C-alpha positions as CSV (number, residue, x, y, z in Angstrom):
1,X,29.0,56.8,7.2
2,X,26.0,54.8,6.0
3,X,23.1,57.0,5.0
4,X,19.5,56.0,6.1
5,X,17.7,54.3,3.2
6,X,15.2,57.1,3.0
7,X,18.0,59.6,2.2
8,X,19.2,57.2,-0.5
9,X,15.7,57.0,-2.0
10,X,15.7,60.6,-3.1
11,X,18.7,60.0,-5.3
12,X,18.1,56.4,-6.3
13,X,18.3,55.7,-10.0
14,X,18.7,52.6,-12.2
15,X,22.3,53.5,-12.8
16,X,23.3,52.5,-9.2
17,X,24.4,49.1,-8.1
18,X,22.2,47.4,-5.4
19,X,23.7,45.4,-2.6
20,X,20.5,44.3,-0.8
21,X,16.9,43.6,-1.7
22,X,15.9,46.8,0.1
23,X,18.2,48.9,-2.0
24,X,17.0,47.2,-5.1
25,X,13.5,47.8,-4.1
26,X,14.3,51.5,-3.6
27,X,15.6,51.7,-7.1
28,X,12.5,50.0,-8.5
29,X,10.2,52.3,-6.5
30,X,11.6,55.3,-8.3
31,X,12.0,53.8,-11.7
32,X,9.8,55.4,-14.3
33,X,10.9,52.9,-16.9
34,X,8.5,50.4,-15.4
35,X,5.5,52.3,-16.7
36,X,4.3,52.1,-20.3
37,X,5.3,55.7,-21.3
38,X,8.2,55.8,-18.9
39,X,6.7,58.7,-17.0
40,X,5.4,57.2,-13.8
41,X,6.8,55.3,-10.8
42,X,5.6,54.1,-7.4
43,X,6.5,57.5,-5.9
44,X,4.2,59.3,-8.4
45,X,1.3,58.2,-6.2
46,X,3.3,57.6,-3.0
47,X,5.6,60.6,-2.6
48,X,8.1,60.1,0.2
49,X,8.3,63.9,0.6
50,X,4.6,64.0,1.4
51,X,3.9,61.0,3.7
52,X,4.0,58.6,0.8
53,X,0.7,59.9,-0.7
54,X,-0.3,61.9,-3.7
55,X,-1.2,65.4,-2.5
56,X,-2.0,66.7,-6.0
57,X,-5.7,65.9,-5.9
58,X,-8.4,63.5,-4.8
59,X,-7.2,60.7,-7.2
60,X,-4.0,60.3,-9.2
61,X,-3.3,60.7,-12.9
62,X,-2.0,57.7,-14.8
63,X,1.0,57.2,-16.9
64,X,-0.8,58.2,-20.1
65,X,-1.4,61.7,-18.7
66,X,-5.2,61.4,-19.2
67,X,-6.5,58.4,-17.2
68,X,-7.5,59.1,-13.6
69,X,-7.8,56.6,-10.7
70,X,-11.1,56.0,-8.9
71,X,-9.7,55.9,-5.4
72,X,-7.5,58.1,-3.3
73,X,-4.0,56.6,-2.9
74,X,-3.5,55.7,0.8
75,X,-0.2,56.2,2.6
76,X,2.2,53.3,2.6
77,X,3.8,54.4,5.9
78,X,3.2,51.6,8.4
79,X,1.7,49.4,5.7
80,X,4.0,46.6,6.5
81,X,2.1,46.2,9.8
82,X,-1.1,45.2,8.1
83,X,-2.3,41.7,9.0
84,X,-3.4,39.2,6.4
85,X,-6.9,39.5,4.9
86,X,-9.2,37.3,7.0
87,X,-12.8,36.9,8.1
88,X,-13.3,37.5,11.8
89,X,-17.0,36.5,11.9
90,X,-20.2,37.0,9.9
91,X,-19.9,40.1,7.7
92,X,-16.7,41.3,9.4
93,X,-13.3,41.2,7.6
94,X,-9.9,42.5,8.5
95,X,-6.5,43.2,6.9
96,X,-5.1,43.0,3.4
97,X,-3.6,45.7,1.3
98,X,-5.4,48.3,-0.9
99,X,-8.6,49.9,0.4
100,X,-10.5,46.7,-0.3
101,X,-7.9,44.3,1.0
102,X,-7.5,42.5,-2.4
103,X,-3.7,42.1,-2.0
104,X,-2.5,39.6,0.5
105,X,0.7,41.4,1.3
106,X,3.1,44.2,0.3
107,X,4.5,42.2,-2.6
108,X,1.2,41.5,-4.1
109,X,0.2,45.1,-3.7
110,X,3.4,46.2,-5.4
111,X,2.5,44.1,-8.4
112,X,-0.8,45.9,-9.0
113,X,0.0,49.4,-10.3
114,X,2.4,48.4,-13.0
115,X,-0.3,46.3,-14.7
116,X,-3.2,48.6,-14.0
117,X,-4.3,50.3,-17.3
118,X,-5.1,53.6,-15.6
119,X,-1.9,53.6,-13.5
120,X,1.4,52.5,-14.9
121,X,-0.2,50.8,-17.9
122,X,2.1,48.0,-18.7
123,X,0.3,45.3,-20.7
124,X,1.6,42.2,-18.9
125,X,4.3,40.8,-16.6
126,X,6.6,39.9,-19.5
127,X,6.6,43.5,-20.6
128,X,7.6,44.7,-17.1
129,X,10.4,42.1,-16.9
130,X,11.6,43.1,-20.3
131,X,12.1,46.7,-19.0
132,X,14.0,45.3,-16.0
133,X,16.4,43.4,-18.4
134,X,17.2,46.6,-20.2
135,X,19.2,47.6,-17.1
136,X,22.4,45.6,-16.6
137,X,22.6,46.7,-12.9
138,X,19.2,45.2,-12.4
139,X,20.1,41.9,-14.1
140,X,23.2,41.6,-11.9
141,X,21.3,42.4,-8.8
142,X,18.4,40.1,-9.4
143,X,20.9,37.3,-10.3
144,X,22.7,37.8,-7.0
145,X,19.9,38.6,-4.6
146,X,17.4,36.1,-6.0
147,X,18.9,33.4,-8.3
148,X,20.8,33.4,-11.6
149,X,18.5,33.9,-14.6
150,X,15.4,34.9,-12.5
151,X,14.6,37.6,-15.1
152,X,14.6,35.0,-17.9
153,X,11.2,33.9,-16.7
154,X,8.3,36.5,-16.7
155,X,6.5,35.1,-13.7
156,X,9.6,34.6,-11.5
157,X,11.1,37.9,-12.5
158,X,7.9,39.9,-11.8
159,X,7.5,38.1,-8.4
160,X,11.1,39.0,-7.6
161,X,10.5,42.6,-8.5
162,X,7.5,42.8,-6.2
163,X,9.4,41.1,-3.3
164,X,12.2,43.7,-3.6
165,X,9.8,46.6,-3.5
166,X,8.1,44.9,-0.5
167,X,11.5,44.6,1.2
168,X,12.1,48.3,0.7
169,X,8.6,49.2,2.1
170,X,9.3,47.1,5.1
171,X,12.3,49.0,6.2
172,X,12.1,51.1,9.5
173,X,12.1,54.3,7.4
174,X,8.4,53.6,6.7
175,X,7.5,53.0,10.3
176,X,9.9,55.0,12.6
177,X,7.5,55.5,15.5
178,X,9.1,58.8,16.3
179,X,6.2,61.2,16.4
180,X,5.5,63.6,19.3
181,X,3.0,61.0,20.5
182,X,5.6,58.3,20.6
183,X,8.0,60.6,22.4
184,X,5.1,61.3,24.9
185,X,4.7,57.6,25.5
186,X,8.4,57.3,26.2
187,X,8.4,60.2,28.6
188,X,10.4,62.3,26.2
189,X,7.8,64.9,25.4
190,X,4.7,66.6,26.9
191,X,1.4,67.1,25.1
192,X,-0.2,70.6,25.2
193,X,-3.4,71.0,27.2
194,X,-5.4,70.9,23.9
195,X,-3.5,67.8,22.6
196,X,-4.1,66.0,25.9
197,X,-7.8,66.8,25.9
198,X,-7.9,65.4,22.3
199,X,-6.1,62.2,23.5
200,X,-8.6,61.8,26.3
201,X,-11.6,62.3,24.0
202,X,-10.1,59.9,21.4
203,X,-9.5,57.1,24.0
204,X,-12.7,57.5,26.0
205,X,-15.7,55.4,24.8
206,X,-17.9,57.8,26.8
207,X,-16.7,60.8,24.8
208,X,-16.2,59.4,21.3
209,X,-16.1,56.2,19.2
210,X,-12.7,57.0,17.7
211,X,-10.7,54.2,19.4
212,X,-13.3,51.6,18.5
213,X,-12.0,51.4,15.0
214,X,-8.8,53.3,15.2
215,X,-6.9,51.3,17.9
216,X,-5.1,48.0,17.3
217,X,-4.1,47.4,20.9
218,X,-6.3,47.3,24.0
219,X,-3.7,49.1,26.0
220,X,-3.8,52.8,25.1
221,X,-0.2,53.3,26.3
222,X,1.2,50.5,24.2
223,X,4.0,51.4,21.8
224,X,3.7,50.3,18.2
225,X,0.1,51.4,17.9
226,X,-0.9,51.9,14.2
227,X,-4.3,53.6,15.0
228,X,-6.4,51.2,13.0
229,X,-8.0,47.8,13.7
230,X,-7.8,47.1,10.0
231,X,-11.5,46.2,9.8
232,X,-13.9,47.3,7.1
233,X,-16.8,49.7,7.6
234,X,-19.2,51.8,5.6
235,X,-19.1,55.3,7.2
236,X,-21.5,56.9,4.7
237,X,-19.1,58.8,2.5
238,X,-21.1,60.4,-0.3
239,X,-20.4,59.9,-4.0
240,X,-18.2,62.5,-5.7
241,X,-19.0,63.5,-9.2
242,X,-21.1,61.4,-11.6
243,X,-21.5,57.7,-11.7
244,X,-22.7,55.1,-9.3
245,X,-21.3,54.3,-5.8
246,X,-18.0,52.6,-5.1
247,X,-19.0,49.2,-3.6
248,X,-15.8,48.7,-1.7
249,X,-15.4,45.2,-0.4
250,X,-18.5,44.1,-2.3
251,X,-16.9,45.3,-5.6
252,X,-14.3,42.5,-5.4
253,X,-15.1,39.5,-7.6
254,X,-14.7,37.1,-4.7
255,X,-17.1,38.8,-2.4
256,X,-20.8,38.1,-2.6
257,X,-22.1,39.2,0.9
258,X,-24.4,42.2,0.2
259,X,-23.8,43.5,3.7
260,X,-20.2,44.3,2.7
261,X,-21.4,47.0,0.3
262,X,-19.6,50.3,0.7
263,X,-17.1,49.0,3.2
264,X,-13.5,50.1,3.1
265,X,-10.6,49.4,5.3
266,X,-10.1,51.6,8.3
267,X,-6.9,53.6,7.5
268,X,-4.0,54.2,9.8
269,X,-4.1,57.6,11.6
270,X,-0.3,57.7,11.5
271,X,0.7,60.9,9.6
272,X,-3.0,61.6,9.0
273,X,-2.5,65.4,9.4
274,X,-0.2,65.5,6.3
275,X,-1.6,62.8,4.1
276,X,-4.8,64.4,2.7
277,X,-7.0,64.4,0.7
278,X,-9.1,62.1,2.9
279,X,-11.7,59.3,2.5
280,X,-11.5,56.6,-0.2
281,X,-12.6,59.1,-2.9
282,X,-10.5,62.0,-1.6
283,X,-13.5,64.2,-1.0
284,X,-12.1,66.2,1.9
285,X,-8.9,68.4,1.9
286,X,-8.9,69.3,5.6
287,X,-8.5,67.0,8.6
288,X,-11.0,69.0,10.6
289,X,-13.6,68.4,8.0
290,X,-13.2,64.6,8.5
291,X,-13.8,65.0,12.3
292,X,-16.9,67.2,11.6
293,X,-18.2,64.6,9.1
294,X,-18.3,62.0,11.8
295,X,-20.0,64.5,14.1
296,X,-22.9,64.8,11.7
297,X,-24.2,61.5,13.0
298,X,-24.5,63.0,16.5
299,X,-25.8,66.4,15.7
300,X,-29.1,66.6,13.7
301,X,-29.2,70.2,12.6
302,X,-27.0,73.0,11.1
303,X,-24.2,73.8,11.4
304,X,-23.2,70.1,12.0
305,X,-24.9,69.0,8.8
306,X,-23.0,71.5,6.6
307,X,-19.7,70.5,4.9
308,X,-17.3,73.4,5.8
309,X,-15.4,73.0,2.6
310,X,-18.4,73.5,0.3
311,X,-21.0,75.3,2.5
312,X,-23.5,72.7,1.5
313,X,-25.1,69.7,3.1
314,X,-22.8,66.7,3.3
315,X,-24.8,64.6,0.9
316,X,-26.4,61.2,1.2
317,X,-24.3,58.1,1.9
318,X,-23.3,56.4,-1.4
319,X,-24.4,53.0,0.0
320,X,-27.0,53.8,2.7
321,X,-28.1,50.2,3.3
322,X,-25.0,48.9,5.0
323,X,-23.9,51.8,7.3
324,X,-22.0,50.9,10.5
325,X,-24.8,52.4,12.5
326,X,-23.7,51.6,16.0
327,X,-20.1,52.7,15.5
328,X,-21.2,55.9,13.9
329,X,-24.1,57.0,16.1
330,X,-23.4,55.9,19.6
331,X,-21.8,58.5,21.9
332,X,-22.3,62.2,22.5
333,X,-22.1,65.1,20.1
334,X,-18.7,66.8,19.9
335,X,-18.4,70.5,20.7
336,X,-16.2,72.9,18.7
337,X,-13.4,72.7,21.3
338,X,-13.7,68.9,21.3
339,X,-13.1,68.9,17.5
340,X,-10.2,71.3,17.9
341,X,-8.7,69.0,20.5
342,X,-9.1,65.9,18.4
343,X,-7.4,67.6,15.5
344,X,-4.6,68.7,17.8
345,X,-4.1,65.2,19.0
346,X,-4.1,63.7,15.5
347,X,-1.4,66.1,14.6
348,X,0.9,64.6,17.2
349,X,0.8,61.3,15.2
350,X,3.1,62.9,12.6
351,X,6.5,61.3,12.0
352,X,9.4,63.6,12.8
353,X,10.5,63.9,9.2
354,X,7.0,65.3,8.3
355,X,6.5,67.7,11.1
356,X,7.6,70.6,8.9
357,X,4.5,69.8,6.7
358,X,2.1,70.6,9.6
359,X,0.1,73.8,9.0
360,X,0.3,76.4,11.8
């Protein structure tokens, strides 16, 4: 009997032989030898047991045990569905990997963390490929699955590594479409009254703006919905801790449009109930807090202006000049039952293998 690849992941190690690029990518995904101090792998920040995110804190610790990232690691479930980075029209961009879209595809994204000094910390591509060549099973697999001697060249070997990881991340295990919501669409499950109310609020432009940014298809009953339009917005997330704001898209070296300041890619809502902390800086630990944060733009006074996790005011937007004002402010205020209903609906977007992580 052939095991699903996700089951093989959890016991993958460099000692195994690899018959496909997907299996090779799984081995690489879990290989700590690809970090400078041999302590960190892709799964360190994208744990398959927890929705492929790091649930340990707002940002992840690096291979050196001291350095900390500056952004919350997003889930890579359904990441293969992400369109290419492109400009739709003036000041509006869509797609790409990472929160600022700087990677064109999964392969380019996979090549970032090994060379990032505050993540896996390897000094260059040649050093990464040298680690690959330490393992004879890797050498054999790369020779067969790519071309003989591919690891003899640093650029070609590094590119092959990223392609293998991308092949793994493109397997159906990362995008099973088997949540309660998917079963509901297929007529195989029923939503509770509260979940159905949340679905109606989510989809109705008269009751919320959720679907404006968090729907890819115009048809709300379409299968294969990833619950993001992959566009970029500044939703007014406050700065956490000391230091200046994170400029998002405008922080990229190739972006010069000041109206892009503070914009980050709209995340998928698939598995959102089990992939906190939330926002690009991981400032919220509870999904309900996220919904209440959006409601602050529709409700001028307390208690809507109080962060339930701190008991204090939400804080000022880190980049106030470029807020997506119409998307954030149009529409009615949500009542407490509306918020409960939206959270209940969002929980139905959890893949079957993560349903046990849902809090009662």
